[in-house]
Structure formats: structure tokens, C-alpha cells
N, CA, C, O and the ligand as a Tripos MOL2 file, in Angstrom:
@<TRIPOS>MOLECULE
protein
  265   263    67     0     0
PROTEIN
NO_CHARGES

@<TRIPOS>ATOM
      1 N         -26.7610  -31.0450   22.1790 N.3       1 MET1
      2 CA        -28.2260  -31.0140   22.0800 C.3       1 MET1
      3 C         -28.8140  -31.8570   23.1830 C.2       1 MET1
      4 O         -28.3500  -32.9660   23.4470 O.2       1 MET1
      5 N         -29.8380  -31.3300   23.8280 N.am      2 SER2
      6 CA        -30.4710  -32.0990   24.9040 C.3       2 SER2
      7 C         -31.8180  -32.6270   24.4540 C.2       2 SER2
      8 O         -32.5740  -31.9680   23.7390 O.2       2 SER2
      9 N         -32.0790  -33.8140   24.8910 N.am      3 LEU3
     10 CA        -33.3570  -34.4550   24.5730 C.3       3 LEU3
     11 C         -34.1610  -34.6400   25.8380 C.2       3 LEU3
     12 O         -33.5850  -34.6280   26.9260 O.2       3 LEU3
     13 N         -35.4550  -34.8100   25.7460 N.am      4 PRO4
     14 CA        -36.2390  -35.0830   26.9410 C.3       4 PRO4
     15 C         -35.7690  -36.3750   27.5900 C.2       4 PRO4
     16 O         -35.5720  -37.3780   26.9040 O.2       4 PRO4
     17 N         -35.5890  -36.3610   28.9050 N.am      5 ALA5
     18 CA        -35.0340  -37.5210   29.5950 C.3       5 ALA5
     19 C         -35.9670  -38.7220   29.5140 C.2       5 ALA5
     20 O         -35.5150  -39.8550   29.3470 O.2       5 ALA5
     21 N         -37.2450  -38.4780   29.6300 N.am      6 LYS6
     22 CA        -38.2020  -39.5850   29.6100 C.3       6 LYS6
     23 C         -39.3880  -39.2390   28.7370 C.2       6 LYS6
     24 O         -39.7470  -38.0720   28.5840 O.2       6 LYS6
     25 N         -39.9760  -40.2390   28.1830 N.am      7 ARG7
     26 CA        -41.1820  -40.0270   27.3950 C.3       7 ARG7
     27 C         -42.3390  -39.7130   28.3330 C.2       7 ARG7
     28 O         -42.5600  -40.4070   29.3260 O.2       7 ARG7
     29 N         -43.0680  -38.6620   28.0020 N.am      8 ARG8
     30 CA        -44.2310  -38.3210   28.8310 C.3       8 ARG8
     31 C         -45.4290  -39.1170   28.3540 C.2       8 ARG8
     32 O         -45.6380  -39.3010   27.1550 O.2       8 ARG8
     33 N         -46.1990  -39.5770   29.2990 N.am      9 SER9
     34 CA        -47.4020  -40.3330   28.9410 C.3       9 SER9
     35 C         -48.4000  -39.4110   28.2610 C.2       9 SER9
     36 O         -48.3070  -38.1880   28.3690 O.2       9 SER9
     37 N         -49.3360  -39.9950   27.5730 N.am     10 ARG10
     38 CA        -50.3360  -39.2000   26.8560 C.3      10 ARG10
     39 C         -51.0820  -38.2660   27.8160 C.2      10 ARG10
     40 O         -51.3090  -37.0950   27.5110 O.2      10 ARG10
     41 N         -51.4590  -38.8120   28.9870 N.am     11 SER11
     42 CA        -52.2370  -37.9860   29.9200 C.3      11 SER11
     43 C         -51.3820  -36.8720   30.5140 C.2      11 SER11
     44 O         -51.8860  -35.7730   30.7440 O.2      11 SER11
     45 N         -50.1040  -37.1320   30.7660 N.am     12 GLU12
     46 CA        -49.2050  -36.0910   31.2790 C.3      12 GLU12
     47 C         -49.0840  -34.9480   30.2790 C.2      12 GLU12
     48 O         -49.1720  -33.7720   30.6310 O.2      12 GLU12
     49 N         -48.8830  -35.3290   29.0330 N.am     13 ALA13
     50 CA        -48.7250  -34.3120   27.9930 C.3      13 ALA13
     51 C         -49.9980  -33.4910   27.8530 C.2      13 ALA13
     52 O         -49.9520  -32.2670   27.7250 O.2      13 ALA13
     53 N         -51.1360  -34.1790   27.8800 N.am     14 ARG14
     54 CA        -52.4070  -33.4610   27.7260 C.3      14 ARG14
     55 C         -52.7010  -32.5850   28.9280 C.2      14 ARG14
     56 O         -53.2290  -31.4820   28.7810 O.2      14 ARG14
     57 N         -52.3580  -33.0720   30.1290 N.am     15 ARG15
     58 CA        -52.5890  -32.2860   31.3370 C.3      15 ARG15
     59 C         -51.7530  -31.0010   31.2880 C.2      15 ARG15
     60 O         -52.2350  -29.9260   31.6430 O.2      15 ARG15
     61 N         -50.5090  -31.1250   30.8490 N.am     16 GLY16
     62 CA        -49.6580  -29.9440   30.7320 C.3      16 GLY16
     63 C         -50.2090  -28.9620   29.7290 C.2      16 GLY16
     64 O         -50.2050  -27.7520   29.9500 O.2      16 GLY16
     65 N         -50.6870  -29.5040   28.6140 N.am     17 ARG17
     66 CA        -51.2190  -28.6360   27.5530 C.3      17 ARG17
     67 C         -52.5060  -27.9350   27.9670 C.2      17 ARG17
     68 O         -52.9030  -26.9520   27.3400 O.2      17 ARG17
     69 N         -53.1520  -28.4210   29.0000 N.am     18 SER18
     70 CA        -54.4000  -27.7930   29.4310 C.3      18 SER18
     71 C         -54.1680  -26.3830   29.9670 C.2      18 SER18
     72 O         -55.1290  -25.6440   30.1820 O.2      18 SER18
     73 N         -52.9170  -26.0000   30.1850 N.am     19 HIS19
     74 CA        -52.6130  -24.6560   30.6920 C.3      19 HIS19
     75 C         -52.1390  -23.7170   29.5960 C.2      19 HIS19
     76 O         -51.7520  -22.5840   29.8820 O.2      19 HIS19
     77 N         -52.1610  -24.1610   28.3530 N.am     20 GLN20
     78 CA        -51.6020  -23.3370   27.2770 C.3      20 GLN20
     79 C         -52.6040  -22.4100   26.6230 C.2      20 GLN20
     80 O         -52.2390  -21.6420   25.7330 O.2      20 GLN20
     81 N         -53.8440  -22.4620   27.0380 N.am     21 ALA21
     82 CA        -54.8500  -21.6120   26.3980 C.3      21 ALA21
     83 C         -54.5290  -20.1360   26.6170 C.2      21 ALA21
     84 O         -54.0210  -19.7530   27.6720 O.2      21 ALA21
     85 N         -54.8240  -19.3240   25.6290 N.am     22 LEU22
     86 CA        -54.5820  -17.8920   25.7400 C.3      22 LEU22
     87 C         -55.7320  -17.2280   26.4810 C.2      22 LEU22
     88 O         -56.8940  -17.6110   26.3430 O.2      22 LEU22
     89 N         -55.3770  -16.2310   27.2620 N.am     23 LYS23
     90 CA        -56.4010  -15.4800   27.9850 C.3      23 LYS23
     91 C         -57.0090  -14.4180   27.0860 C.2      23 LYS23
     92 O         -56.3440  -13.8660   26.2090 O.2      23 LYS23
     93 N         -58.2470  -14.1520   27.3150 N.am     24 LYS24
     94 CA        -58.9130  -13.1140   26.5520 C.3      24 LYS24
     95 C         -58.3980  -11.7420   27.0160 C.2      24 LYS24
     96 O         -58.2600  -11.4850   28.2120 O.2      24 LYS24
     97 N         -58.1260  -10.8940   26.0640 N.am     25 VAL25
     98 CA        -57.6220   -9.5660   26.4020 C.3      25 VAL25
     99 C         -58.7780   -8.7130   26.9360 C.2      25 VAL25
    100 O         -59.8270   -8.5930   26.3020 O.2      25 VAL25
    101 N         -58.5640   -8.1290   28.1050 N.am     26 VAL26
    102 CA        -59.5940   -7.2890   28.7080 C.3      26 VAL26
    103 C         -59.4380   -5.8650   28.1780 C.2      26 VAL26
    104 O         -58.3680   -5.2670   28.2820 O.2      26 VAL26
    105 N         -60.5000   -5.3430   27.6200 N.am     27 LEU27
    106 CA        -60.4430   -3.9720   27.1080 C.3      27 LEU27
    107 C         -61.4790   -3.1070   27.8140 C.2      27 LEU27
    108 O         -62.5640   -3.5600   28.1770 O.2      27 LEU27
    109 N         -61.1090   -1.8780   27.9880 N.am     28 PHE28
    110 CA        -61.8840   -0.8980   28.7020 C.3      28 PHE28
    111 C         -62.1280    0.2560   27.7410 C.2      28 PHE28
    112 O         -61.4000    0.4130   26.7610 O.2      28 PHE28
    113 N         -63.1240    1.0460   28.0090 N.am     29 LYS29
    114 CA        -63.3220    2.2120   27.1540 C.3      29 LYS29
    115 C         -62.8820    3.4670   27.8920 C.2      29 LYS29
    116 O         -63.2470    3.6930   29.0460 O.2      29 LYS29
    117 N         -62.0890    4.2780   27.1960 N.am     30 CYS30
    118 CA        -61.6570    5.5370   27.7930 C.3      30 CYS30
    119 C         -62.8720    6.4350   27.9870 C.2      30 CYS30
    120 O         -63.6160    6.6690   27.0360 O.2      30 CYS30
    121 N         -63.0890    6.9410   29.1970 N.am     31 PRO31
    122 CA        -64.2600    7.8000   29.4150 C.3      31 PRO31
    123 C         -64.1680    9.1330   28.6870 C.2      31 PRO31
    124 O         -65.1850    9.7930   28.4730 O.2      31 PRO31
    125 N         -62.9590    9.5350   28.3040 N.am     32 LYS32
    126 CA        -62.7990   10.8290   27.6490 C.3      32 LYS32
    127 C         -62.9270   10.7360   26.1310 C.2      32 LYS32
    128 O         -63.7390   11.4340   25.5230 O.2      32 LYS32
    129 N         -62.1070    9.8560   25.5190 N.am     33 CYS33
    130 CA        -62.1400    9.8020   24.0560 C.3      33 CYS33
    131 C         -62.8710    8.5690   23.5310 C.2      33 CYS33
    132 O         -63.1220    8.4710   22.3300 O.2      33 CYS33
    133 N         -63.2220    7.6140   24.4190 N.am     34 GLY34
    134 CA        -64.0150    6.4660   23.9890 C.3      34 GLY34
    135 C         -63.2330    5.3890   23.2780 C.2      34 GLY34
    136 O         -63.8230    4.4430   22.7570 O.2      34 GLY34
    137 N         -61.8960    5.5100   23.2410 N.am     35 LYS35
    138 CA        -61.0890    4.4780   22.5820 C.3      35 LYS35
    139 C         -60.8880    3.2960   23.5230 C.2      35 LYS35
    140 O         -61.0030    3.4360   24.7400 O.2      35 LYS35
    141 N         -60.5880    2.1350   22.9520 N.am     36 ALA36
    142 CA        -60.3710    0.9300   23.7540 C.3      36 ALA36
    143 C         -59.0080    1.0010   24.4200 C.2      36 ALA36
    144 O         -57.9930    1.1820   23.7480 O.2      36 ALA36
    145 N         -58.9830    0.8580   25.7440 N.am     37 ILE37
    146 CA        -57.7310    0.9360   26.4960 C.3      37 ILE37
    147 C         -57.6600   -0.2160   27.4860 C.2      37 ILE37
    148 O         -58.6600   -0.8840   27.7500 O.2      37 ILE37
    149 N         -56.4710   -0.4440   28.0310 N.am     38 LEU38
    150 CA        -56.2950   -1.4760   29.0380 C.3      38 LEU38
    151 C         -56.6990   -0.9200   30.3950 C.2      38 LEU38
    152 O         -56.4340    0.2480   30.6790 O.2      38 LEU38
    153 N         -57.3300   -1.7260   31.2360 N.am     39 PRO39
    154 CA        -57.7430   -1.2280   32.5430 C.3      39 PRO39
    155 C         -56.5420   -0.9050   33.4430 C.2      39 PRO39
    156 O         -55.4840   -1.5250   33.3260 O.2      39 PRO39
    157 N         -56.7160    0.0520   34.3200 N.am     40 HIS40
    158 CA        -55.7030    0.5110   35.2730 C.3      40 HIS40
    159 C         -54.4720    1.0860   34.5940 C.2      40 HIS40
    160 O         -53.3750    1.0530   35.1520 O.2      40 HIS40
    161 N         -54.6580    1.6150   33.3820 N.am     41 ARG41
    162 CA        -53.5610    2.2750   32.6860 C.3      41 ARG41
    163 C         -54.0880    3.5570   32.0580 C.2      41 ARG41
    164 O         -55.2500    3.6460   31.6620 O.2      41 ARG41
    165 N         -53.2110    4.5400   31.9790 N.am     42 ALA42
    166 CA        -53.6210    5.8000   31.3750 C.3      42 ALA42
    167 C         -53.9220    5.5820   29.8980 C.2      42 ALA42
    168 O         -53.3000    4.7420   29.2470 O.2      42 ALA42
    169 N         -54.8640    6.3320   29.3810 N.am     43 CYS43
    170 CA        -55.2330    6.2090   27.9720 C.3      43 CYS43
    171 C         -54.0620    6.6450   27.0980 C.2      43 CYS43
    172 O         -53.4910    7.7160   27.3060 O.2      43 CYS43
    173 N         -53.7110    5.8210   26.1270 N.am     44 GLY44
    174 CA        -52.5910    6.1440   25.2480 C.3      44 GLY44
    175 C         -52.9270    7.1510   24.1800 C.2      44 GLY44
    176 O         -52.0460    7.6030   23.4490 O.2      44 GLY44
    177 N         -54.1970    7.5100   24.0800 N.am     45 PHE45
    178 CA        -54.6190    8.4350   23.0260 C.3      45 PHE45
    179 C         -54.7900    9.8590   23.5460 C.2      45 PHE45
    180 O         -54.4070   10.8200   22.8770 O.2      45 PHE45
    181 N         -55.3690    9.9930   24.7450 N.am     46 CYS46
    182 CA        -55.5370   11.3420   25.2860 C.3      46 CYS46
    183 C         -54.7580   11.5360   26.5840 C.2      46 CYS46
    184 O         -54.6990   12.6520   27.1010 O.2      46 CYS46
    185 N         -54.1500   10.4540   27.1270 N.am     47 GLY47
    186 CA        -53.3150   10.6000   28.3210 C.3      47 GLY47
    187 C         -54.0820   10.7930   29.6070 C.2      47 GLY47
    188 O         -53.5090   11.2200   30.6090 O.2      47 GLY47
    189 N         -55.3730   10.4860   29.6000 N.am     48 PHE48
    190 CA        -56.1810   10.7030   30.7930 C.3      48 PHE48
    191 C         -56.2590    9.4460   31.6510 C.2      48 PHE48
    192 O         -56.3450    8.3330   31.1330 O.2      48 PHE48
    193 N         -56.2290    9.6310   32.9290 N.am     49 TYR49
    194 CA        -56.4800    8.5490   33.8660 C.3      49 TYR49
    195 C         -57.1030    9.1370   35.1180 C.2      49 TYR49
    196 O         -56.6230   10.1350   35.6570 O.2      49 TYR49
    197 N         -58.1700    8.5140   35.5700 N.am     50 ASN50
    198 CA        -58.8630    8.9400   36.7910 C.3      50 ASN50
    199 C         -59.3050   10.3980   36.7180 C.2      50 ASN50
    200 O         -59.2180   11.1370   37.6980 O.2      50 ASN50
    201 N         -59.7800   10.7970   35.5430 N.am     51 GLY51
    202 CA        -60.3620   12.1240   35.4100 C.3      51 GLY51
    203 C         -59.3990   13.2620   35.1940 C.2      51 GLY51
    204 O         -59.8180   14.4200   35.1600 O.2      51 GLY51
    205 N         -58.1060   12.9680   35.0450 N.am     52 ARG52
    206 CA        -57.1670   14.0550   34.7760 C.3      52 ARG52
    207 C         -56.0870   13.5740   33.8200 C.2      52 ARG52
    208 O         -55.8820   12.3760   33.6290 O.2      52 ARG52
    209 N         -55.3880   14.5650   33.2130 N.am     53 GLU53
    210 CA        -54.3380   14.2350   32.2640 C.3      53 GLU53
    211 C         -53.0780   13.8790   33.0350 C.2      53 GLU53
    212 O         -52.5080   14.7270   33.7220 O.2      53 GLU53
    213 N         -52.6440   12.6370   32.9260 N.am     54 VAL54
    214 CA        -51.4670   12.2080   33.6830 C.3      54 VAL54
    215 C         -50.2220   12.0990   32.8060 C.2      54 VAL54
    216 O         -49.1050   12.1680   33.3180 O.2      54 VAL54
    217 N         -50.3940   11.9310   31.4930 N.am     55 ILE55
    218 CA        -49.2300   11.8970   30.6080 C.3      55 ILE55
    219 C         -49.5000   12.7850   29.4070 C.2      55 ILE55
    220 O         -50.6300   12.9150   28.9370 O.2      55 ILE55
    221 N         -48.4140   13.3950   28.9230 N.am     56 LYS56
    222 CA        -48.5350   14.2580   27.7570 C.3      56 LYS56
    223 C         -48.4120   13.4080   26.4980 C.2      56 LYS56
    224 O         -47.4520   12.6540   26.3360 O.2      56 LYS56
    225 N         -49.3800   13.5360   25.6250 N.am     57 ILE57
    226 CA        -49.3860   12.7780   24.3830 C.3      57 ILE57
    227 C         -48.9130   13.6790   23.2380 C.2      57 ILE57
    228 O         -49.4480   14.7650   23.0130 O.2      57 ILE57
    229 N         -47.8900   13.1910   22.5220 N.am     58 LYS58
    230 CA        -47.4190   13.9630   21.3660 C.3      58 LYS58
    231 C         -48.4210   13.8020   20.2200 C.2      58 LYS58
    232 O         -48.9980   12.7310   20.0320 O.2      58 LYS58
    233 N         -48.6120   14.8390   19.4880 N.am     59 LEU59
    234 CA        -49.5420   14.7940   18.3690 C.3      59 LEU59
    235 C         -49.0270   13.8470   17.2990 C.2      59 LEU59
    236 O         -47.8430   13.8480   16.9620 O.2      59 LEU59
    237 N         -49.9450   13.0340   16.7700 N.am     60 ALA60
    238 CA        -49.5560   12.0270   15.7810 C.3      60 ALA60
    239 C         -49.1760   12.6590   14.4610 C.2      60 ALA60
    240 O         -48.3420   12.1210   13.7320 O.2      60 ALA60
    241 N         -49.7750   13.7930   14.1430 N.am     61 THR61
    242 CA        -49.4790   14.4600   12.8810 C.3      61 THR61
    243 C         -48.2660   15.3750   13.0800 C.2      61 THR61
    244 O         -48.2860   16.2820   13.9120 O.2      61 THR61
    245 N         -47.2080   15.1180   12.2990 N.am     62 LYS62
    246 CA        -46.0010   15.9040   12.4440 C.3      62 LYS62
    247 C         -46.0020   17.0270   11.4280 C.2      62 LYS62
    248 O         -46.0110   16.8080   10.2170 O.2      62 LYS62
    249 N         -45.9920   18.2370   11.9630 N.am     63 LYS63
    250 CA        -45.9530   19.4070   11.1060 C.3      63 LYS63
    251 C         -44.6580   20.1520   11.4000 C.2      63 LYS63
    252 O         -44.6420   21.0920   12.1940 O.2      63 LYS63
    253 N         -43.5820   19.7300   10.7610 N.am     64 GLY64
    254 CA        -42.2860   20.3420   11.0010 C.3      64 GLY64
    255 C         -41.7200   19.9240   12.3450 C.2      64 GLY64
    256 O         -42.3670   19.2060   13.1070 O.2      64 GLY64
    257 N         -40.4910   20.3860   12.6320 N.am     65 LYS65
    258 CA        -39.8540   20.0230   13.8920 C.3      65 LYS65
    259 C         -40.0170   21.1480   14.9000 C.2      65 LYS65
    260 O         -39.6740   22.2970   14.6190 O.2      65 LYS65
    261 N         -40.5360   20.8200   16.0610 N.am     66 GLN66
    262 CA        -40.6600   21.8070   17.1230 C.3      66 GLN66
    263 C         -40.3990   21.1540   18.4600 C.2      66 GLN66
    264 O         -40.4540   21.8200   19.4940 O.2      66 GLN66
    265 ZN        -58.6260    8.6290   26.0100 Zn       67 ZN67
@<TRIPOS>BOND
     1     1     2 1
     2     2     3 1
     3     3     4 2
     4     3     5 am
     5     5     6 1
     6     6     7 1
     7     7     8 2
     8     7     9 am
     9     9    10 1
    10    10    11 1
    11    11    12 2
    12    11    13 am
    13    13    14 1
    14    14    15 1
    15    15    16 2
    16    15    17 am
    17    17    18 1
    18    18    19 1
    19    19    20 2
    20    19    21 am
    21    21    22 1
    22    22    23 1
    23    23    24 2
    24    23    25 am
    25    25    26 1
    26    26    27 1
    27    27    28 2
    28    27    29 am
    29    29    30 1
    30    30    31 1
    31    31    32 2
    32    31    33 am
    33    33    34 1
    34    34    35 1
    35    35    36 2
    36    35    37 am
    37    37    38 1
    38    38    39 1
    39    39    40 2
    40    39    41 am
    41    41    42 1
    42    42    43 1
    43    43    44 2
    44    43    45 am
    45    45    46 1
    46    46    47 1
    47    47    48 2
    48    47    49 am
    49    49    50 1
    50    50    51 1
    51    51    52 2
    52    51    53 am
    53    53    54 1
    54    54    55 1
    55    55    56 2
    56    55    57 am
    57    57    58 1
    58    58    59 1
    59    59    60 2
    60    59    61 am
    61    61    62 1
    62    62    63 1
    63    63    64 2
    64    63    65 am
    65    65    66 1
    66    66    67 1
    67    67    68 2
    68    67    69 am
    69    69    70 1
    70    70    71 1
    71    71    72 2
    72    71    73 am
    73    73    74 1
    74    74    75 1
    75    75    76 2
    76    75    77 am
    77    77    78 1
    78    78    79 1
    79    79    80 2
    80    79    81 am
    81    81    82 1
    82    82    83 1
    83    83    84 2
    84    83    85 am
    85    85    86 1
    86    86    87 1
    87    87    88 2
    88    87    89 am
    89    89    90 1
    90    90    91 1
    91    91    92 2
    92    91    93 am
    93    93    94 1
    94    94    95 1
    95    95    96 2
    96    95    97 am
    97    97    98 1
    98    98    99 1
    99    99   100 2
   100    99   101 am
   101   101   102 1
   102   102   103 1
   103   103   104 2
   104   103   105 am
   105   105   106 1
   106   106   107 1
   107   107   108 2
   108   107   109 am
   109   109   110 1
   110   110   111 1
   111   111   112 2
   112   111   113 am
   113   113   114 1
   114   114   115 1
   115   115   116 2
   116   115   117 am
   117   117   118 1
   118   118   119 1
   119   119   120 2
   120   119   121 am
   121   121   122 1
   122   122   123 1
   123   123   124 2
   124   123   125 am
   125   125   126 1
   126   126   127 1
   127   127   128 2
   128   127   129 am
   129   129   130 1
   130   130   131 1
   131   131   132 2
   132   131   133 am
   133   133   134 1
   134   134   135 1
   135   135   136 2
   136   135   137 am
   137   137   138 1
   138   138   139 1
   139   139   140 2
   140   139   141 am
   141   141   142 1
   142   142   143 1
   143   143   144 2
   144   143   145 am
   145   145   146 1
   146   146   147 1
   147   147   148 2
   148   147   149 am
   149   149   150 1
   150   150   151 1
   151   151   152 2
   152   151   153 am
   153   153   154 1
   154   154   155 1
   155   155   156 2
   156   155   157 am
   157   157   158 1
   158   158   159 1
   159   159   160 2
   160   159   161 am
   161   161   162 1
   162   162   163 1
   163   163   164 2
   164   163   165 am
   165   165   166 1
   166   166   167 1
   167   167   168 2
   168   167   169 am
   169   169   170 1
   170   170   171 1
   171   171   172 2
   172   171   173 am
   173   173   174 1
   174   174   175 1
   175   175   176 2
   176   175   177 am
   177   177   178 1
   178   178   179 1
   179   179   180 2
   180   179   181 am
   181   181   182 1
   182   182   183 1
   183   183   184 2
   184   183   185 am
   185   185   186 1
   186   186   187 1
   187   187   188 2
   188   187   189 am
   189   189   190 1
   190   190   191 1
   191   191   192 2
   192   191   193 am
   193   193   194 1
   194   194   195 1
   195   195   196 2
   196   195   197 am
   197   197   198 1
   198   198   199 1
   199   199   200 2
   200   199   201 am
   201   201   202 1
   202   202   203 1
   203   203   204 2
   204   203   205 am
   205   205   206 1
   206   206   207 1
   207   207   208 2
   208   207   209 am
   209   209   210 1
   210   210   211 1
   211   211   212 2
   212   211   213 am
   213   213   214 1
   214   214   215 1
   215   215   216 2
   216   215   217 am
   217   217   218 1
   218   218   219 1
   219   219   220 2
   220   219   221 am
   221   221   222 1
   222   222   223 1
   223   223   224 2
   224   223   225 am
   225   225   226 1
   226   226   227 1
   227   227   228 2
   228   227   229 am
   229   229   230 1
   230   230   231 1
   231   231   232 2
   232   231   233 am
   233   233   234 1
   234   234   235 1
   235   235   236 2
   236   235   237 am
   237   237   238 1
   238   238   239 1
   239   239   240 2
   240   239   241 am
   241   241   242 1
   242   242   243 1
   243   243   244 2
   244   243   245 am
   245   245   246 1
   246   246   247 1
   247   247   248 2
   248   247   249 am
   249   249   250 1
   250   250   251 1
   251   251   252 2
   252   251   253 am
   253   253   254 1
   254   254   255 1
   255   255   256 2
   256   255   257 am
   257   257   258 1
   258   258   259 1
   259   259   260 2
   260   259   261 am
   261   261   262 1
   262   262   263 1
   263   263   264 2
@<TRIPOS>SUBSTRUCTURE
     1 MET1         2 RESIDUE 1 A MET
     2 SER2         6 RESIDUE 1 A SER
     3 LEU3        10 RESIDUE 1 A LEU
     4 PRO4        14 RESIDUE 1 A PRO
     5 ALA5        18 RESIDUE 1 A ALA
     6 LYS6        22 RESIDUE 1 A LYS
     7 ARG7        26 RESIDUE 1 A ARG
     8 ARG8        30 RESIDUE 1 A ARG
     9 SER9        34 RESIDUE 1 A SER
    10 ARG10       38 RESIDUE 1 A ARG
    11 SER11       42 RESIDUE 1 A SER
    12 GLU12       46 RESIDUE 1 A GLU
    13 ALA13       50 RESIDUE 1 A ALA
    14 ARG14       54 RESIDUE 1 A ARG
    15 ARG15       58 RESIDUE 1 A ARG
    16 GLY16       62 RESIDUE 1 A GLY
    17 ARG17       66 RESIDUE 1 A ARG
    18 SER18       70 RESIDUE 1 A SER
    19 HIS19       74 RESIDUE 1 A HIS
    20 GLN20       78 RESIDUE 1 A GLN
    21 ALA21       82 RESIDUE 1 A ALA
    22 LEU22       86 RESIDUE 1 A LEU
    23 LYS23       90 RESIDUE 1 A LYS
    24 LYS24       94 RESIDUE 1 A LYS
    25 VAL25       98 RESIDUE 1 A VAL
    26 VAL26      102 RESIDUE 1 A VAL
    27 LEU27      106 RESIDUE 1 A LEU
    28 PHE28      110 RESIDUE 1 A PHE
    29 LYS29      114 RESIDUE 1 A LYS
    30 CYS30      118 RESIDUE 1 A CYS
    31 PRO31      122 RESIDUE 1 A PRO
    32 LYS32      126 RESIDUE 1 A LYS
    33 CYS33      130 RESIDUE 1 A CYS
    34 GLY34      134 RESIDUE 1 A GLY
    35 LYS35      138 RESIDUE 1 A LYS
    36 ALA36      142 RESIDUE 1 A ALA
    37 ILE37      146 RESIDUE 1 A ILE
    38 LEU38      150 RESIDUE 1 A LEU
    39 PRO39      154 RESIDUE 1 A PRO
    40 HIS40      158 RESIDUE 1 A HIS
    41 ARG41      162 RESIDUE 1 A ARG
    42 ALA42      166 RESIDUE 1 A ALA
    43 CYS43      170 RESIDUE 1 A CYS
    44 GLY44      174 RESIDUE 1 A GLY
    45 PHE45      178 RESIDUE 1 A PHE
    46 CYS46      182 RESIDUE 1 A CYS
    47 GLY47      186 RESIDUE 1 A GLY
    48 PHE48      190 RESIDUE 1 A PHE
    49 TYR49      194 RESIDUE 1 A TYR
    50 ASN50      198 RESIDUE 1 A ASN
    51 GLY51      202 RESIDUE 1 A GLY
    52 ARG52      206 RESIDUE 1 A ARG
    53 GLU53      210 RESIDUE 1 A GLU
    54 VAL54      214 RESIDUE 1 A VAL
    55 ILE55      218 RESIDUE 1 A ILE
    56 LYS56      222 RESIDUE 1 A LYS
    57 ILE57      226 RESIDUE 1 A ILE
    58 LYS58      230 RESIDUE 1 A LYS
    59 LEU59      234 RESIDUE 1 A LEU
    60 ALA60      238 RESIDUE 1 A ALA
    61 THR61      242 RESIDUE 1 A THR
    62 LYS62      246 RESIDUE 1 A LYS
    63 LYS63      250 RESIDUE 1 A LYS
    64 GLY64      254 RESIDUE 1 A GLY
    65 LYS65      258 RESIDUE 1 A LYS
    66 GLN66      262 RESIDUE 1 A GLN
    67 ZN67       265 GROUP 0 **** ****
């Protein structure tokens, strides 16, 4: 088992912790279906990016195997 070699001062510890904040998630609206999507990525719901369908989306409702 390894232990910290030296005790960190209060200010050192706090300064390090100042970088631990979480970033706010950036959300975009799909121009086609209006769902919230990540920017610069194809929409996971309709597969559209930059005005055209770039990925094929399988239907969520499964009606038998095809
Ligand atoms: Zn979409």
C-alpha cells in the first residue's frame, strides 16, 4: 500500500481542488426532430447531421425479427 509522501498544505489541497468542478453539459436541439443532442454529432434519434441522414437508426419498437 502506498501513502502520500508528504502532507499537502491546506492551500495546496484547496488549489488542486479548484479544478474538480464539473463542466456544464452543452446541449443542442436537433433541427429535424427537436430532441436535445450533443453539438457536432449526428442526432441519435433521427440520424440527421448537416441537413442529411448520415446514420441509419433502427426503430425502437421491435415487431418480430427482420
Ligand atoms: Zn433528430
